[in-house]
KEFI-996237 format. One record per residue (C-alpha): residue number from 0; x, y, z; chain. Coordinates in nm, 4 decimals, padded with zeros to 6 digits. Layout:
BEGIN
   seq          X          Y          Z   mol
   NUM          X          Y          Z     A
...
% end
This chain:
BEGIN
   seq          X          Y          Z   mol
     0   -04.1569    14.4159    05.2791     A
     1   -03.8913    14.2896    05.0408     A
     2   -03.9266    13.9411    05.1903     A
     3   -04.3035    13.9511    05.1786     A
     4   -04.2904    14.0729    04.8058     A
     5   -04.0550    13.7904    04.7161     A
     6   -04.2644    13.5206    04.9021     A
     7   -04.5773    13.6583    04.7187     A
     8   -04.3996    13.6102    04.3782     A
     9   -04.2959    13.2641    04.4796     A
    10   -04.6534    13.1785    04.5852     A
    11   -04.7809    13.3268    04.2514     A
    12   -04.5178    13.1034    04.0573     A
    13   -04.6284    12.7999    04.2581     A
    14   -04.9944    12.8557    04.1721     A
    15   -04.9039    12.8896    03.7999     A
    16   -04.7067    12.5708    03.8234     A
    17   -05.0027    12.3827    03.9904     A
    18   -05.2465    12.5284    03.7437     A
    19   -05.0309    12.4083    03.4521     A
    20   -05.0061    12.0549    03.6160     A
    21   -05.3768    12.0347    03.6787     A
    22   -05.4573    12.1308    03.3275     A
    23   -05.2420    11.8550    03.1914     A
    24   -05.4392    11.6011    03.3690     A
    25   -05.7776    11.7608    03.2773     A
    26   -05.9766    11.7255    02.9541     A
    27   -05.8441    12.0591    02.8115     A
    28   -05.7131    12.0189    02.4520     A
    29   -05.3466    12.0762    02.4174     A
    30   -05.1355    12.1777    02.1287     A
    31   -04.9242    11.9126    01.9499     A
    32   -04.5969    12.0678    02.0747     A
    33   -04.7222    12.0493    02.4284     A
    34   -04.8052    11.6757    02.3872     A
    35   -04.4639    11.6260    02.2430     A
    36   -04.2931    11.7890    02.5341     A
    37   -04.5073    11.6043    02.7992     A
    38   -04.4650    11.2673    02.6372     A
    39   -04.0932    11.2806    02.6282     A
    40   -04.0490    11.2975    02.2442     A
    41   -03.9333    11.6636    02.2497     A
    42   -03.6698    11.8541    02.4438     A
    43   -03.7758    11.9519    02.8126     A
    44   -03.8765    12.3217    02.8331     A
    45   -03.8020    12.3554    03.2077     A
    46   -03.4876    12.1473    03.2956     A
    47   -03.4741    11.9985    03.6341     A
    48   -03.8253    12.0878    03.7550     A
    49   -04.0254    11.8824    03.5167     A
    50   -03.7745    11.6090    03.4301     A
    51   -03.9883    11.3486    03.5973     A
    52   -04.2556    11.3915    03.3420     A
    53   -04.0242    11.2590    03.0642     A
    54   -03.9298    10.9021    02.9912     A
    55   -03.5536    10.8448    03.0553     A
    56   -03.5376    10.5357    02.8497     A
    57   -03.5254    10.7440    02.5214     A
    58   -03.1963    10.9098    02.6481     A
    59   -03.0576    10.5723    02.7510     A
    60   -03.1436    10.3833    02.4275     A
    61   -02.8606    10.2857    02.1833     A
    62   -02.8332    10.4856    01.8527     A
    63   -02.6566    10.2143    01.6614     A
    64   -02.7980    09.9117    01.4631     A
    65   -02.6454    09.6535    01.2513     A
    66   -02.6460    09.7979    00.8873     A
    67   -02.4330    09.8225    00.5708     A
    68   -02.3222    10.1293    00.3982     A
    69   -02.5476    10.2587    00.1162     A
    70   -02.2902    10.2082   -00.1480     A
    71   -02.2128    09.8523   -00.0472     A
    72   -02.3825    09.5867   -00.2596     A
    73   -02.5130    09.3964    00.0501     A
    74   -02.7203    09.7068    00.1464     A
    75   -02.9822    09.6511   -00.1139     A
    76   -03.0032    10.0275   -00.1889     A
    77   -03.0923    10.1063   -00.5554     A
    78   -03.1999    10.4606   -00.5699     A
    79   -02.9049    10.6279   -00.7545     A
    80   -03.1259    10.8906   -00.9317     A
    81   -02.9064    11.1746   -00.7929     A
    82   -02.5882    11.0013   -00.9130     A
    83   -02.7452    10.9565   -01.2592     A
    84   -02.8369    11.3197   -01.2796     A
    85   -02.4826    11.4067   -01.1834     A
    86   -02.3595    11.1823   -01.4634     A
    87   -02.5825    11.3580   -01.7142     A
    88   -02.4711    11.6986   -01.6100     A
    89   -02.0986    11.6023   -01.6319     A
    90   -02.1636    11.4541   -01.9629     A
    91   -02.3326    11.7737   -02.0944     A
    92   -02.0581    11.9837   -01.9482     A
    93   -01.7709    11.7677   -02.0939     A
    94   -01.9350    11.7596   -02.4391     A
    95   -01.9960    12.1319   -02.4177     A
    96   -01.6298    12.1917   -02.3503     A
    97   -01.5311    11.9577   -02.6464     A
    98   -01.7731    12.1381   -02.8668     A
    99   -01.6513    12.4913   -02.7693     A
   100   -01.2912    12.3764   -02.8283     A
   101   -01.3939    12.2542   -03.1650     A
   102   -01.5523    12.5829   -03.2595     A
   103   -01.2560    12.7811   -03.1297     A
   104   -01.0220    12.5710   -03.3229     A
   105   -01.2020    12.5273   -03.6615     A
   106   -01.4711    12.8021   -03.6573     A
   107   -01.8272    12.7350   -03.7864     A
   108   -01.8009    12.4515   -04.0366     A
   109   -02.1806    12.3849   -04.0720     A
   110   -02.2990    12.4645   -04.4205     A
   111   -02.6422    12.3273   -04.5374     A
   112   -02.5817    12.4768   -04.8820     A
   113   -02.2918    12.2422   -04.9243     A
   114   -02.5111    11.9450   -04.8722     A
   115   -02.7858    12.0656   -05.1047     A
   116   -02.5138    12.1428   -05.3684     A
   117   -02.4174    11.7707   -05.3651     A
   118   -02.7546    11.6942   -05.5175     A
   119   -02.7971    11.9927   -05.7310     A
   120   -02.4507    12.0116   -05.8943     A
   121   -02.5866    11.8314   -06.1873     A
   122   -02.9604    11.8321   -06.1929     A
   123   -02.9886    11.6319   -06.5076     A
   124   -02.7640    11.3408   -06.3953     A
   125   -02.8804    11.1919   -06.0670     A
   126   -02.7562    10.8258   -06.1037     A
   127   -02.8593    10.7387   -05.7415     A
   128   -03.2019    10.8831   -05.7778     A
   129   -03.2559    10.6968   -06.1069     A
   130   -03.1464    10.3767   -05.9275     A
   131   -03.4102    10.4289   -05.6570     A
   132   -03.6804    10.4858   -05.9080     A
   133   -03.5667    10.1875   -06.1113     A
   134   -03.6323    09.9607   -05.8258     A
   135   -04.0080    10.0002   -05.8825     A
   136   -03.9931    09.7563   -06.1746     A
   137   -03.9104    09.4634   -05.9499     A
   138   -04.2358    09.4551   -05.7505     A
   139   -04.4742    09.3857   -06.0511     A
   140   -04.2366    09.1151   -06.1861     A
   141   -04.2312    08.9471   -05.8472     A
   142   -04.6146    08.9681   -05.8265     A
   143   -04.6560    08.8255   -06.1762     A
   144   -04.4662    08.5203   -06.0587     A
   145   -04.6973    08.4733   -05.7651     A
   146   -05.0099    08.4986   -05.9806     A
   147   -04.8693    08.2454   -06.2252     A
   148   -04.7924    07.9805   -05.9562     A
   149   -05.0759    07.7583   -06.0733     A
   150   -04.9623    07.7728   -06.4461     A
   151   -04.5914    07.7041   -06.4102     A
   152   -04.4139    07.4436   -06.2112     A
   153   -04.2852    07.5070   -05.8558     A
   154   -03.9294    07.4545   -05.9750     A
   155   -03.9662    07.7110   -06.2663     A
   156   -04.1200    07.9610   -06.0138     A
   157   -03.8427    07.9185   -05.7732     A
   158   -03.5749    07.9715   -06.0491     A
   159   -03.7546    08.3033   -06.1486     A
   160   -03.7736    08.4128   -05.7896     A
   161   -03.3974    08.3484   -05.7398     A
   162   -03.3158    08.5380   -06.0544     A
   163   -03.5276    08.8317   -05.9459     A
   164   -03.3837    08.8491   -05.6046     A
   165   -03.0302    08.8168   -05.7226     A
   166   -03.0832    09.0971   -05.9616     A
   167   -03.1818    09.3259   -05.6715     A
   168   -02.8405    09.2780   -05.5272     A
   169   -02.6306    09.2638   -05.8580     A
   170   -02.7837    09.5301   -06.0581     A
   171   -02.7412    09.8338   -05.8237     A
   172   -02.3966    09.7184   -05.7053     A
   173   -02.2895    09.7114   -06.0756     A
   174   -02.4340    10.0482   -06.1406     A
   175   -02.2611    10.1976   -05.8405     A
   176   -01.9287    10.0438   -05.9304     A
   177   -01.9383    10.1421   -06.3007     A
   178   -02.0983    10.4902   -06.2895     A
   179   -01.8303    10.7379   -06.1711     A
   180   -02.0813    11.0037   -06.0767     A
   181   -02.2426    10.8045   -05.7927     A
   182   -02.1219    10.9464   -05.4717     A
   183   -02.0562    10.7223   -05.1688     A
   184   -02.3611    10.8708   -04.9853     A
   185   -02.5917    10.8211   -05.2888     A
   186   -02.4576    10.4668   -05.3130     A
   187   -02.5162    10.3821   -04.9602     A
   188   -02.8701    10.5027   -04.9790     A
   189   -02.9470    10.3257   -05.3036     A
   190   -02.8019    09.9879   -05.1937     A
   191   -02.9750    10.0257   -04.8626     A
   192   -03.3176    10.0624   -05.0358     A
   193   -03.2423    09.7632   -05.2647     A
   194   -03.1372    09.5556   -04.9743     A
   195   -03.4646    09.6280   -04.7961     A
   196   -03.6514    09.5427   -05.1054     A
   197   -03.4662    09.2185   -05.1250     A
   198   -03.5501    09.1327   -04.7765     A
   199   -03.9185    09.2289   -04.8276     A
   200   -03.9723    09.0358   -05.1534     A
   201   -03.7946    08.7252   -05.0126     A
   202   -04.0429    08.7279   -04.7211     A
   203   -04.3308    08.7943   -04.9678     A
   204   -04.2348    08.4867   -05.1798     A
   205   -04.1848    08.2574   -04.8760     A
   206   -04.5140    08.3581   -04.7096     A
   207   -04.7188    08.3016   -05.0319     A
   208   -04.5462    07.9614   -05.0703     A
   209   -04.6560    07.8677   -04.7251     A
   210   -04.9971    07.9675   -04.8086     A
   211   -05.0087    07.7549   -05.1132     A
   212   -04.8866    07.4554   -04.9158     A
   213   -05.1556    07.5012   -04.6500     A
   214   -05.4049    07.5450   -04.9281     A
   215   -05.2960    07.2260   -05.0962     A
   216   -05.2876    07.0283   -04.7861     A
   217   -05.6533    07.1394   -04.6958     A
   218   -05.7728    07.0497   -05.0409     A
   219   -05.6117    06.6969   -05.0209     A
   220   -05.7536    06.6634   -04.6740     A
   221   -05.3965    06.5659   -04.5377     A
   222   -05.4404    06.7922   -04.2223     A
   223   -05.6546    07.0501   -04.0677     A
   224   -05.4858    07.3963   -04.0526     A
   225   -05.5965    07.7298   -03.9402     A
   226   -05.7162    07.9771   -04.1987     A
   227   -05.4290    08.1788   -04.3542     A
   228   -05.6608    08.4868   -04.3196     A
   229   -05.6344    08.4793   -03.9309     A
   230   -05.4821    08.7900   -03.8013     A
   231   -05.5068    09.0499   -03.5316     A
   232   -05.5850    09.3348   -03.7470     A
   233   -05.8139    09.6153   -03.6380     A
   234   -06.1779    09.6387   -03.7289     A
   235   -06.2555    09.8431   -04.0384     A
   236   -06.0005    09.6755   -04.2577     A
   237   -06.1074    09.3928   -04.4939     A
   238   -05.9351    09.0652   -04.4186     A
   239   -05.8061    08.8687   -04.7164     A
   240   -05.6985    08.5107   -04.7671     A
   241   -05.4841    08.3506   -05.0233     A
   242   -05.4900    08.4136   -05.3291     A
   243   -05.6991    08.7236   -05.2590     A
   244   -05.3922    08.8972   -05.1321     A
   245   -05.2108    08.8853   -05.4754     A
   246   -05.2924    09.2523   -05.5779     A
   247   -05.0844    09.5560   -05.6538     A
   248   -05.2459    09.7394   -05.3633     A
   249   -05.1386    09.4640   -05.1121     A
   250   -04.7857    09.4319   -05.2351     A
   251   -04.7183    09.8054   -05.2497     A
   252   -04.8588    09.8493   -04.9060     A
   253   -04.6247    09.5931   -04.7740     A
   254   -04.3349    09.7589   -04.9652     A
   255   -04.3877    10.0853   -04.7924     A
   256   -04.4819    09.9479   -04.4580     A
   257   -04.2219    09.9749   -04.1795     A
   258   -04.1562    09.5845   -04.1693     A
   259   -03.9596    09.3207   -04.3415     A
   260   -04.1863    09.0262   -04.2693     A
   261   -04.4936    08.9812   -04.4829     A
   262   -04.8349    08.8541   -04.3577     A
   263   -05.1807    08.8668   -04.5329     A
   264   -05.3444    09.0841   -04.2804     A
   265   -05.1340    09.3438   -04.0793     A
   266   -05.2560    09.4997   -03.7604     A
   267   -05.4079    09.8314   -03.8312     A
   268   -05.4573    10.1373   -03.6149     A
   269   -05.8082    10.2834   -03.6166     A
   270   -05.7257    10.6315   -03.7358     A
   271   -05.4325    10.8719   -03.8285     A
   272   -05.3415    11.0942   -03.5294     A
   273   -05.2434    11.4265   -03.6807     A
   274   -05.0691    11.5712   -03.3859     A
   275   -04.8620    11.2516   -03.3516     A
   276   -04.7806    11.2614   -03.7129     A
   277   -04.6705    11.6261   -03.7054     A
   278   -04.4462    11.5701   -03.4002     A
   279   -04.2693    11.2965   -03.5728     A
   280   -04.2271    11.4991   -03.8831     A
   281   -04.0819    11.7806   -03.6788     A
   282   -03.8382    11.5373   -03.5117     A
   283   -03.7360    11.3891   -03.8444     A
   284   -03.6545    11.7384   -03.9950     A
   285   -03.4818    11.8562   -03.6685     A
   286   -03.2614    11.5532   -03.6060     A
   287   -03.1599    11.5378   -03.9845     A
   288   -03.0286    11.8893   -03.9576     A
   289   -02.8571    11.8093   -03.6365     A
   290   -02.6853    11.4942   -03.7823     A
   291   -02.5623    11.6877   -04.0891     A
   292   -02.4233    11.9724   -03.8524     A
   293   -02.2520    11.7437   -03.6242     A
   294   -02.0936    11.5504   -03.9042     A
   295   -01.9691    11.8737   -04.0675     A
   296   -01.8647    12.0421   -03.7474     A
   297   -01.7237    11.7503   -03.5396     A
   298   -01.6682    11.4331   -03.7391     A
   299   -01.5070    11.5608   -04.0469     A
   300   -01.2182    11.7640   -03.8861     A
   301   -01.1536    11.4841   -03.6448     A
   302   -01.1205    11.2342   -03.9094     A
   303   -00.9070    11.4561   -04.1250     A
   304   -00.6738    11.5001   -03.8367     A
   305   -00.6491    11.1255   -03.7828     A
   306   -00.4914    11.0380   -04.1068     A
   307   -00.1352    11.1468   -04.0256     A
   308   -00.1036    10.9295   -03.7051     A
   309   -00.2351    10.6238   -03.9014     A
   310    00.0113    10.6920   -04.1846     A
   311    00.3022    10.7267   -03.9456     A
   312    00.1733    10.4402   -03.7330     A
   313    00.2140    10.6408   -03.4249     A
   314    00.0374    10.4214   -03.1792     A
   315   -00.0282    10.6717   -02.8951     A
   316   -00.1545    10.9286   -03.1300     A
   317   -00.3790    10.6749   -03.3013     A
   318   -00.5349    10.5787   -02.9634     A
   319   -00.5857    10.9552   -02.8814     A
   320   -00.7485    11.0122   -03.2195     A
   321   -00.9704    10.7001   -03.1710     A
   322   -01.0960    10.8109   -02.8336     A
   323   -01.1534    11.1664   -02.9628     A
   324   -01.3549    11.0320   -03.2532     A
   325   -01.5503    10.7980   -03.0207     A
   326   -01.7587    11.0752   -02.8605     A
   327   -01.9028    11.2410   -03.1734     A
   328   -01.9354    10.9102   -03.3514     A
   329   -02.1392    10.7492   -03.0712     A
   330   -02.3470    11.0589   -03.0241     A
   331   -02.4245    11.0649   -03.3998     A
   332   -02.5109    10.6898   -03.3870     A
   333   -02.7601    10.7413   -03.0982     A
   334   -02.9202    11.0379   -03.2713     A
   335   -02.9548    10.8316   -03.5857     A
   336   -03.1151    10.5482   -03.4045     A
   337   -03.3811    10.7770   -03.2643     A
   338   -03.4265    10.9514   -03.5939     A
   339   -03.4703    10.6331   -03.7940     A
   340   -03.6111    10.3745   -03.5607     A
   341   -03.8473    10.6053   -03.3614     A
   342   -03.9253    10.9255   -03.5502     A
   343   -03.9119    10.8128   -03.9158     A
   344   -04.0611    10.4597   -03.8676     A
   345   -04.3422    10.5793   -03.6511     A
   346   -04.4212    10.8512   -03.9070     A
   347   -04.4591    10.5964   -04.1838     A
   348   -04.6489    10.3660   -03.9576     A
   349   -04.8912    10.6320   -03.8574     A
   350   -04.9376    10.7474   -04.2138     A
   351   -05.0180    10.3826   -04.3284     A
   352   -05.2111    10.3060   -04.0071     A
   353   -04.9644    10.0217   -03.9493     A
   354   -05.0374    09.8868   -03.5914     A
   355   -04.7280    09.7070   -03.4989     A
   356   -04.4896    09.9814   -03.3629     A
   357   -04.2418    09.7584   -03.1866     A
   358   -03.9347    09.8690   -03.3889     A
   359   -03.6897    09.8327   -03.0931     A
   360   -03.6734    09.7078   -02.7391     A
   361   -03.4511    09.7946   -02.4336     A
   362   -03.1256    09.7218   -02.6095     A
   363   -02.9513    09.9791   -02.3730     A
   364   -03.0122    09.7330   -02.0844     A
   365   -02.8379    09.4511   -02.2770     A
   366   -02.6208    09.2365   -02.0620     A
   367   -02.5107    09.0068   -02.3512     A
   368   -02.4111    09.0807   -02.7089     A
   369   -02.6812    08.8567   -02.8442     A
   370   -02.9543    09.0450   -02.6457     A
   371   -02.8353    09.3651   -02.8059     A
   372   -02.8521    09.2376   -03.1591     A
   373   -03.1862    09.0851   -03.0999     A
   374   -03.3449    09.4012   -02.9663     A
   375   -03.1978    09.7142   -03.1236     A
   376   -03.3304    09.6382   -03.4728     A
   377   -03.6544    09.4425   -03.4412     A
   378   -03.7606    09.4309   -03.8049     A
   379   -03.4377    09.2709   -03.9146     A
   380   -03.4441    09.0438   -03.6140     A
   381   -03.7893    08.9144   -03.6885     A
   382   -03.6789    08.8571   -04.0521     A
   383   -03.3709    08.6534   -03.9577     A
   384   -03.5737    08.4555   -03.6894     A
   385   -03.8696    08.3768   -03.9361     A
   386   -03.6862    08.3222   -04.2546     A
   387   -03.3414    08.2071   -04.1716     A
   388   -03.2905    08.0990   -03.8005     A
   389   -03.6004    07.8745   -03.7426     A
   390   -03.5823    07.7008   -04.0864     A
   391   -03.2300    07.6064   -04.0041     A
   392   -03.3388    07.4601   -03.6666     A
   393   -03.6124    07.2693   -03.8449     A
   394   -03.3503    07.1058   -04.0630     A
   395   -03.1720    06.9893   -03.7676     A
   396   -02.8833    07.2295   -03.7699     A
   397   -02.7207    07.2994   -03.4251     A
   398   -02.8449    07.6275   -03.2503     A
   399   -02.4923    07.7754   -03.2139     A
   400   -02.4176    07.7091   -03.5662     A
   401   -02.7396    07.8698   -03.6801     A
   402   -02.6505    08.1871   -03.4714     A
   403   -02.3111    08.1935   -03.6394     A
   404   -02.4857    08.1654   -03.9850     A
   405   -02.7177    08.4659   -03.8903     A
   406   -02.4075    08.6762   -03.8077     A
   407   -02.2457    08.5527   -04.1239     A
   408   -02.5341    08.6837   -04.3447     A
   409   -02.5456    09.0084   -04.1450     A
   410   -02.1686    09.0530   -04.1850     A
   411   -02.2189    09.0068   -04.5680     A
   412   -02.4810    09.2859   -04.5936     A
   413   -02.2761    09.5161   -04.3658     A
   414   -01.9751    09.4809   -04.5985     A
   415   -02.1952    09.5066   -04.9105     A
   416   -02.3445    09.8399   -04.7981     A
   417   -01.9994    09.9839   -04.7188     A
   418   -01.7386    09.8432   -04.9555     A
   419   -01.9478    09.8835   -05.2925     A
   420   -02.0368    10.2600   -05.2392     A
   421   -01.6628    10.3244   -05.1548     A
   422   -01.5491    10.1018   -05.4377     A
   423   -01.2962    09.9207   -05.2257     A
   424   -01.3146    09.5834   -05.0441     A
   425   -01.1248    09.5744   -04.7123     A
   426   -01.3609    09.3441   -04.5115     A
   427   -01.3472    09.5672   -04.1962     A
   428   -01.7109    09.5664   -04.1589     A
   429   -01.7342    09.1917   -04.2224     A
   430   -01.4683    09.1086   -03.9696     A
   431   -01.6213    09.3430   -03.7160     A
   432   -01.9612    09.1585   -03.7428     A
   433   -01.7872    08.8161   -03.7239     A
   434   -01.5854    08.9432   -03.4240     A
   435   -01.9343    08.9689   -03.2349     A
   436   -01.9529    08.5833   -03.2300     A
   437   -01.6466    08.5253   -02.9863     A
   438   -01.7303    08.8527   -02.8047     A
   439   -02.0784    08.7205   -02.7487     A
   440   -01.9564    08.3913   -02.6084     A
   441   -01.7027    08.5687   -02.3939     A
   442   -01.9524    08.8160   -02.2426     A
   443   -02.2131    08.5533   -02.1805     A
   444   -01.9597    08.3253   -02.0164     A
   445   -01.7506    08.5522   -01.8001     A
   446   -01.9338    08.8724   -01.7581     A
   447   -02.2781    08.9093   -01.5860     A
   448   -02.5069    09.1973   -01.4923     A
   449   -02.3576    09.5404   -01.4974     A
   450   -02.0251    09.4083   -01.6264     A
   451   -02.1932    09.2542   -01.9337     A
   452   -02.3791    09.5770   -02.0035     A
   453   -02.0588    09.7738   -01.9676     A
   454   -01.8821    09.5336   -02.2228     A
   455   -02.1643    09.5994   -02.4615     A
   456   -02.1427    09.9779   -02.4362     A
   457   -01.7612    09.9681   -02.4705     A
   458   -01.7942    09.7481   -02.7848     A
   459   -02.0415    09.9978   -02.9372     A
   460   -01.8487    10.3094   -02.8398     A
   461   -01.4955    10.1828   -02.9460     A
   462   -01.5800    09.9395   -03.2205     A
   463   -01.7574    10.1764   -03.4547     A
   464   -01.4949    10.4478   -03.4785     A
   465   -01.2225    10.1843   -03.5328     A
   466   -01.4225    10.0724   -03.8498     A
   467   -01.4790    10.4286   -03.9512     A
   468   -01.1034    10.5254   -03.9225     A
   469   -01.0031    10.2058   -04.1049     A
   470   -01.2357    10.2796   -04.3992     A
   471   -01.1626    10.6424   -04.4216     A
   472   -00.7833    10.5883   -04.4031     A
   473   -00.7930    10.3195   -04.6863     A
   474   -01.0182    10.5495   -04.8904     A
   475   -00.7761    10.8470   -04.8646     A
   476   -00.4891    10.6268   -04.9462     A
   477   -00.6508    10.4707   -05.2424     A
   478   -00.8008    10.7910   -05.3943     A
   479   -00.5437    11.0581   -05.2953     A
   480   -00.2089    10.8578   -05.2946     A
   481   -00.1580    10.8844   -04.9289     A
   482   -00.1772    11.2664   -04.9089     A
   483   -00.4361    11.3870   -04.6587     A
% end
């Protein structure tokens, strides 16, 4: 009976096996995992018995192919998003440690009332504010010169323009140097506004001169030229042509517009986006407070502790202080860039419906020094290209010499905006800008790609704190007799 029972179970198992085999060949639908097991793509469920139903070539095929490691340059792999996220996390953690160390060592130094007190200490004597208000007298004077172009000679008009433009640089600098109550911060802001006005009025005068030349040439029939009123402005704004642009409304719109290059008809946006305007306003207020807090909490103590190593000429301590200052200085510079070139200039552009919003390009991808200086400050770059670089090329001046002349002018204004408010002339900013010329040649000649980009970042991170420490050290020595 036992044998009969075991044989019966064996026959039943054989019938189940035959039934399973018959169903695989029939039209009955199978589940995907059953197809995978029967096709050989999955592991066999019954080893030994149904091995013949699987392809043995898959087990015999090779598992190695000719390929490079992912981190090799020959692999062509470029998706490093995870590594980038890791770098960001490490950057945040390292700066958080530095910030916590700063708070433990110095305590909370952020004091907004101290900043306000700098302006409210003597509410009846604000020389910097008076300087800024006084610059409004130069625009009507310049506009009057343009309107009288037909009644006075071209030479007389040019002399008057040179006198007016020179006054924009000499008058505020003389006031800052002679009035003791002008603070360095107030002096920088005042001179910066006067410098912007100088560049704007120079462009205004040059553009109107070009319009007069085109108009005279058309009247004389010497050549056919396009209308000076041609522009890419938006609909809804009246287009003007010379001399219809010589109005107070036109010149004051240009003065407040976020550009340095004048044209008769600016591109205009169709409407003011209130939400966009409020976002930019919130960013301006927030990042301004953040900049003031970082300067008070991080920059000032680091600079004060850097004076003694510089006086003792302790080289190792000087390098350590320089590297310690590089982190907050660079962070403040990046925040200032976003605050000024994105938040503030977009706020003004949206308020005035100014259509050209290209205030910067991808300077962070710069592989050469010249690419950085051409893309991080587009308004200044356009002015230099339009009113200085291209006119020099038209006069037959060498391209490299013209580039050097542009850096020379930029170096002058950098030194002008630093030395005059500090009331000392050390030429650190001037030499730093002129050092960009050989650095640009070296990077473009010997460094390419990521190496060039790294060189640009190093020059930004290290170069700026060097200039800051030089000026602060000399300022302390000059005003406090070497005592820190």
